[in-house]
N, C-alpha and C positions, 0 to 999 in steps of 0.2 A: 396591534402589530408589534408586540413586545418581544417576540422571539423570531426575528427575521431570518437568522442564519439556520435555525432548525427548520423553518418553513421552506427555505430553499432546498435543504436536504430532503425534506418530505416530498417536495415536488419532483425531485430528480432521482430519488433512491430506487424507484421502480424501473428505471430505464434499462438496467442490465437484464431484467427478466420480462420486459414488456412484450417481446415477440412471442414468448411462451404463454404468458397469461392471456394473450389475445385469443388463443385457441380454446380458452376455458372462461370466457367472459360471463358475467352475471347474466341471468336469464333475460331480464328486461332492461336493456341499456337505453339511456336517454341523455339529452343535453340538460345539464343541471346549472350551467352558468355560461355567460358570454362576457368577454371583456374585449372591446374593440372588435376586430374580426376573428378573434380566437375563441374557440369553444372548449368547454370542459365537460367531459362525459361522466356519468355515474360510475362507470367502470374505471376511469382514470383515478378517482379518489379511493374507491374501495379495493381495487386491485393493488394500489400503492400501499395501503395499510397491510394487506396480506403479504405483499412482497417484503415490506419492512420487517414484519415478524419473521418471515422465513430467513431473511438475510441475517438477522440477529441470532436466530437459532443455529444457522449454519456455521457461524463464527464462534459459537459457544458462549455468546454474550447473553446477558439478561435482557428480555424484551421489555423495554420501558416505553410505553405509549403515553402521551399526554391525556388528561381527562377529555372526554368527547373527541376522540381522535379524528372522526370524520370532519369536525370543525377545523382542526389544525391542518389536516391534509388538504382540505378545500382552500384554506387561506394560502397554503403553500403553492397551490396551483394558480391562484389569483396573482400572487406576488410574482411568480415566474412569468406568467403571460404578460403582466404589465411591463416587466423589464425587457421582454422580447420585443414588445411593441415600441418601447422607447429606444431600444437598440436600432430598430429599423428607422425611426425618426432621425436618430443621430448618425445614421449611415455607418454603423460600426462594421468593419470588414470581417468576413469569414469566408476564406477561400475554399473551394471544393477539395483541394489537396489536403488542407488541414482537417476538414470534416472526414474525408476518406481515411486519413491516417487514424483518427479516433475510432472510426467504425472497424477498421482492420484490426486494431488492437483489441477491441471488444470481441470480435469474432475469434481471434486467436485465444483469448482468455476462455471463451466458451468451449473451444475445442480441447484446450488443456483440461478444463473442468470435467468434460464428459469422456475424454480419452481418445476420441477420434472424430473426424468430420462426419463420418457415417452415423455414429451414435448421436451426435448433436442433431443431425437432420431427422433422425428417427424420433427423438424426444420432442423436437419442435414441431414435427409434422410438416416441415417445409424445407426448401433448399437453403444453403448458406446465403445465396444471393437474395432470396426473399427475406430472410432474417435481417440482412443488412439493410434492405430497403425499408422494412418495417421500422427499423431503428433510426433511419436517417433524419426524419423530421423531429422526433423528440431529442436526439442528440444535438441537432442544430439549435433547437430552442434552448437546451441546457447551456450550450456553449455561449450563445448570444446573451443569455441572462447573466452568466458568469462575467462576461466582458463588460456588460452594463454596470453590474455591481462594482467591478474593479474600477471603472471610470468614476462612479459616484464617490468611491472611498479612496481614490488615488492620493488625495492630499491630506488624509487624516493621519495625524501624528499625536503623540502623547508626551506631555512634559512632566518632569519630576513633581512639580506642584500639583498637577492634575492627578498623578498617581497617589500622592499623599492625601488629597481631598477625597479621592475614591475610597481609599482605605479607611479614612476616619468616618465615612458614612456607613460602614458595615457594622451592624450591631455586635458588640463584644461577644455576646453569647452565641453568635452565628459564625464566628471565626473557626475554621477547621483545625482539628488536632492532627498534626503531621507526624508520621513515623520518621525514623532516622533515614536520611538520604545521603547518598555518596556520589562523588565524582571520581571516576577511575580512568586512568590512562594505562596503556600497555604497549610493550614491544613484543612481537611474536616472530619466532623463527621456526620453520618447518625442517626437521632433520631429514637429510637425504639418505634414502636406502642405499645399501652397498650394491655393487654390480651383480653379485651372484643372486641376491634376493630379487632384484629387478628382472634379471634374465629368466628366472623361474616363473615370474608372473607373466612375462611375455610368452613363454612356452605354453602356459595354461590357456591364455587367450587365443593363441594360434590353434590349439587343439579344439577349442570350442568353435572357432571359425570353421575349421574343417568339418566338424560334426554337423554344423548347419548346412554347409555347402554340399555335403554328401547326403543330406536328408536323414541322417541318423538322429537328429534332435532339432527341436524348434528353438528359435532364438529367444522367444519370450519365456519359455520354460527354463532355459539356462539362466536368463537374467533374474527370474524370480528366485532361483537357487543361489546364485553366486554374486550378483552385482552388489557393490558396496556403496551404491548411491541410494540413500534413503528416500530421496524425492521421487524416484521412479520404480523402486523395487516392486511394489505391489501392482504396478501397471505393466510388468514385464519389461521394464527398461524404457518405456515409451514416452516420447515428448512430441509435441507439435511445435514446429519452428517456422519462422519466416525469414527470408534472406535479409530483410532490413532490421532484424532484431540486433540489439547491441549488447545484451547482457551476457552473452555466452563467451566461453574461452575461445579466442581467435583461432588457435590451432585446431581444436576440436570442431569448431563451427565450419572452418574452411574445408575440412575433410568430408563433411556431409554432402556438399554440393558437387563433389566429384563422383558420387555414387549413382548408379542406376537402380531402378526399383528391384528389390530383392537382393541386391548385391551387399556383401559384407566387406567392410574396410580392412586394410591391414591394421596392425596395432598402432594406435595413436597415443602420443604422450602429451598430456596437457598439464596445466598447473595443478590440477586436482588428482592426477594419477594416470593410469594406463587404461585405454579403452579399445573395444571394437564396436563399430557402429553398423547397423543395418538400415538401409533405406526401405521403408515399408511402402510409402506411396508419395507421389509428388504431383502438384498441380501448380505450374508456374513458379512463383516465389514461395509457395507454401509447401511444407513437407511434413510427413509423419515419420519419425525414426525411432529405432530402439538402440540402446547401447548397454554394454556391460562395463562397469568400472571396477578396477582392482586397485587397491592402495597397497603397494608393496610394504611389508612391515619393516620397521627400523629396529635395530638392535641397541642395547645400552651404549655401545660405542658411539653410534651416530647421535644419540641423545646427549651424551657427554660432550661431544664436539659442539653441538648447538648451545648447550649450557655454557661452554667456555666462551663462545661468542657473546652471549648475553652478560656473562660476568664482566667482560671487557666493557661493554656498553654501560653497565651499572657503575663500574668504577669511574668511567669518564664523566658520568652525570654527577656522582657524589663529589668528585674532585673539582667540578666546575668547568671541566674542559668542554663539556657539551651540556646544553639544556636537554630536558627530557624530550621535547619536541624535535630537537636536532637528532637525538638518538633514534627516535621513531623514523625519521626520514632516512637515516643512514643504514639502520639495521632491520627494520620491520619488514616482514614479508606478507603482512595481512592487508589486502587491498581495501577491506571495509573501513579500516581506521588509519591507514598510512597517511592519508591526506588531511586528517583533522587532528593531528597531534597525538594519535593513538587513543582518542577518547572512545569509550564504550557508550553507545547511544541507546536511549529508550525508544520504544516504537513511535512515540509522538515527536521524536527529534530532539528531546531534551537530553542534557548531559547528566541530569540528576536521576539516580536510580535507587530503588528500594531493595532490600535484601531479597525479596521474593522474585525480583527480576534478574538475579544473578545465577550463573551456573554453580553447582555445588562445590566445584573446585575453587572458585573465586571466594565463596563464602568462607571456606576453611582457611584460605590464604590470608584473608583480610581480618581474621578474628583478633589477632594481636597487633595489628598495624595501627599507627597513629597518622594523623594528617602530615603529609610531607615525606612519609616513609616510602622507600623503594624496596620491593621484595628481592630476595635472591631468586635465581632461575627456578621455575616450576614446570615440570613436565605434566602434560595433560592431553586429552583428546578433544578436538574441537567439535562443532556441531555436525560436521561431516565425517566424524570418527577418524580424522587424520591425527597422527602423532604430532604434537607441537610442544614448544617450550616458550615460556613468556616470563617477563618481569613486569611487575605491577607497580604503578605509582598511585598512591592514595592522595588525591588532590584535596578533597574536602570530605568531612563526615559531620553531618549535623546531628544534634541530639534530638530526640522526640520533643516536639514543642507545639504550642499554639502559633498559628501563622502570624508573622510579624514583619515589619518593614526591613529590619536589619538582615534577617536570614533569608527572606523570601521575596526580595524586591523584584526580581525578574518575573516571577510568576504573578505577582500582584500587578506589575506594569502591563503584562500581557492581558490579564483580565480587565484592567482599566481600559486598555486599547480596544478590546472587543466590545466593551460596554459603550464606548464612545462611537464606535462604528455602528452599533445597533441604533443609537440615538440619531446618528446622521441618516441612516436608512429610514427610520420612522419619520423624520422631518421631511425627507424627500418624498415619501409616499403621501404625507399630509398635503404637500404642495401640488402633487400631480394626480391624486386619485380622482379629482373632479374633472380631469381633462379626458377621461376615458368613458366610452359608452359601456355601461355595466348592467347586466341583468342576471340575477341569481334566483334560483328556484326557492319557493316559499318554504320548502322543508328545512332550509338552513336559517330561517328567521330567528330561531332561538340561539344561534351561535353568537355569543357576545363578542368573540374575537374578530368576527367579520362585520360587526355592526357598522363601522365606517364605510365599508364597501356597499352594504345594503342601503345606507343613507345616501350614498352617492348616486343611487339609481334614479333619484328624483331631482338631481341637480347637475350642473356642469354640462359636459358633453352629452350625457344621457338625456337631459331635459330638451336639448336641441333636437333630439330625434322625435 
């Protein structure tokens, strides 16, 4: 049980596609293990492996399976079942409302992935209600296992001495060579288009609204031609939304729920630009909508005005009148970084970025900057193709180096903490494994990683049977 966290991932990774794989189960399904009153099916393990491969392929990642993957995925199932049983013994709470919220989120993700509820039901071969019920038990088990693991690890912390000891035990020739990493903060301002340009965009949207309402053109066709929303352009402007979603622009989102099926909204102005919205279908708090987004272009005059604002912010930081964080709070219009001091974050939540994680405009701007430098205002287009202006603060830049305690303490401390958590989980299983009834099919006898589970079949709770 040396890779407990991978095992938990292996046990739960297939949940998102379980209801689909059930329609294509292996020909001869059977029970291959039992722990307590929980059973593990042949299909649970081998469908999980297939789903893991598909998930990695879908995200463009390399499919990296451990040696003898059926052994690792079987152990993952055993680990999860044991944690679920212990969660029941410890009476850990899991309300129906919390479980329903998890299931609703998953169904909405499915609908967004497949484009519509109808397409989802066609692919799955069952109704949304049936998909939700198929997922209920595995989602419940995953959540209970997570809660139990959190309870076991709740008091685990790491001290500087432990971090140092962890690092010194790493063979010197195994230390990774790290490329240059940067910490970057920014203040972003979005230039406001002038009224004439904005009025013309409104006029265009109203023309398209009339074309749809008079039957001269279909909304999705117009969206594919004209919308400036890259997230929905290929789908004809379509999104699946739920009234309880929180991530949408409030003005845009509120306009949706005023529409009847087939109706097209007046022009809506959100923080992203100008829209018209069509209600495609609605069922209670769930709706499928289409929208067309226009971003009124800005002229050099508006860009110069925004640059002037950031020149002021830069001067105040350089003079000491404001810290960079205070400048972010006062001037930045970027919601993604406004509340974290303007830090640009990596996908894993780290503030350390490599060159390949930066947009090309940032790479050019940083070329001649040193640690502590603040750039002059730079005009660029953001990931939604909106005109923007920013100033950049290069907080740190590491040279390429072999991992060491001075430059990489936080990353080493995190690795040390995860190692300690893994050891705590291993100890917990050693102490509890013999308290469960366990029965594993002989086909897994050669799996060295589940040898402790197989040995427990003839001892402890199992012997009492």
